[in-house]
N, C-alpha and C positions, 0 to 999 in steps of 0.2 A: 463200060459203066455209064449209066445215064447221068447227065449234068445235074448238079444239086439244085433243088428247088429254091428259088429266091425267097428270102424271109419276108413275111408279111409285115408291112409298115403299119404301125398303129398310131393314130393321131393322138396328140398330147392330151386332149380332153378325155379320150377313152382310157388312157393310162392313168390319168388323175382319178377318174371314176373307179377304176379297178382297185386303187389303193385308198380310196375314200379321202383324197386330199385335193387341194385346189391346183389348178393349172399354174397359178402364180407361185406356188411352192416349188413346182418342178422348174419353172423359169428362174427362181431364186437359186436353186441348186446349180443350175447352168451358169448363172452370173458369177457364182462363187467358185467356179472351176471344178465342181464335183461331179457334174453330169454332162454328157455330150449327146445332144440329139442329132438326128439326121434332119437336115433342113432342105426343103424343096426350093426351087428357084424363086418362088414367091415368099419364102420365109416361114412356111408352115413347118412346125416341129413334129417329127415322128420318132417313134422308138420301135424296137422289136422285142420279142419275148426274151431275147438274150439280156435286155436291160433290166428285166424284172428283179433278178436276184440282187443287183447292185442298188436299185432304188429301195428295195426292202432292207438291205443292209444300212443304207443311209438313214432311213427312217428309224431303225432300231438304235443306231448310234446317237441320234439326236434325242429321240423320245425316251428310250429306256436307259441309255448310258449317259445322257445329259452332256454329250460332247457338243461344243460349238464348232462352227465351220473351220476356225483356225486349228482346233484340235484334230479334226478329221484330216485336214490338209497335212498336218504334221505327221500323222500316222501314215498317210499315203506317201509322203516324201521318204519314209523309211523303206518303202518298197524299192529294192535296188535295181533300177532299170538297167544299169550298166552290167549287172550280172545276166539279165535276160538277153540283152543285146550283145554281150561278150565284148564290151568296149575295152580297148587297150588303155593303159595308164595315160598316154598323151591325149587321147580323146576325152578321157574323164576330166583331165585338168582344164580342158576348154569347154566343158559342158556347163551351161548355166544352172542346171538342176543340181549337179553335184556341188557347185560352188555355193549356192544359196541354201539349199537343203530344207526349205520350209514349205515347199509346194510340190505336188506330184509333177512329174516331168511333162505331162500333157498340158499343164497350165502355161508352160513356156513354149510349147510346141517343140520341145527338145527331143521328144521321142520319135517324131515323125520323119521318116525317110522321104526323099523326093517322090512325089506321086502317091504317097500314102496319106490316108485320112486318119485323124486322131480317133475317130469313132471306131476304127478297125485296129487301133494300136494294141499290140499284145500286152503292153503294160497296163493300159486302161482296162482291158478285158480281164486281166489277172487280179484287179483290185478287190473284188468280192471274196476271193480266196486268200488274200494276203494274211499271213500269220499274225501280223499286228492287229488287224481288224478282228480276226477270229478270237484272239486272246482277249480283247476288250469285250466282245460279245459273250464269250463264255464266262469270264470272271465277273462281268457286270461292273467293272471298274473303269475309270478313265485311263489316261496314258500310263503305260506300264514300263 
């Protein structure tokens, strides 16, 4: 089987233009721990098309559902990373995400295994499909 084609990296300005938003808004989502870009050695931010559904979800949660960043982080914290990672109870007791429970695990870098990048984290990648997010988007209501 031929090797998979590498994903095309898209500069932050092009992503912002695609969504008709500012580059500063994408940077704000990053600072708030909601979005993880790929960064070059010089600090240029890139995304791939895999990021588009998540950015679209964030925009809907803020614009249509009027959730603030704390509300979105709370919903993301309900995504049980320990179920995906199959953590044992002793691992869960030591986990900063399970202990504080108000941020998604990638904010604490708790989801990353040695040598793994949070951008590729399976928990981060699962966020757009999270039941909590879909429930809010479908009902049009805040935290449920």
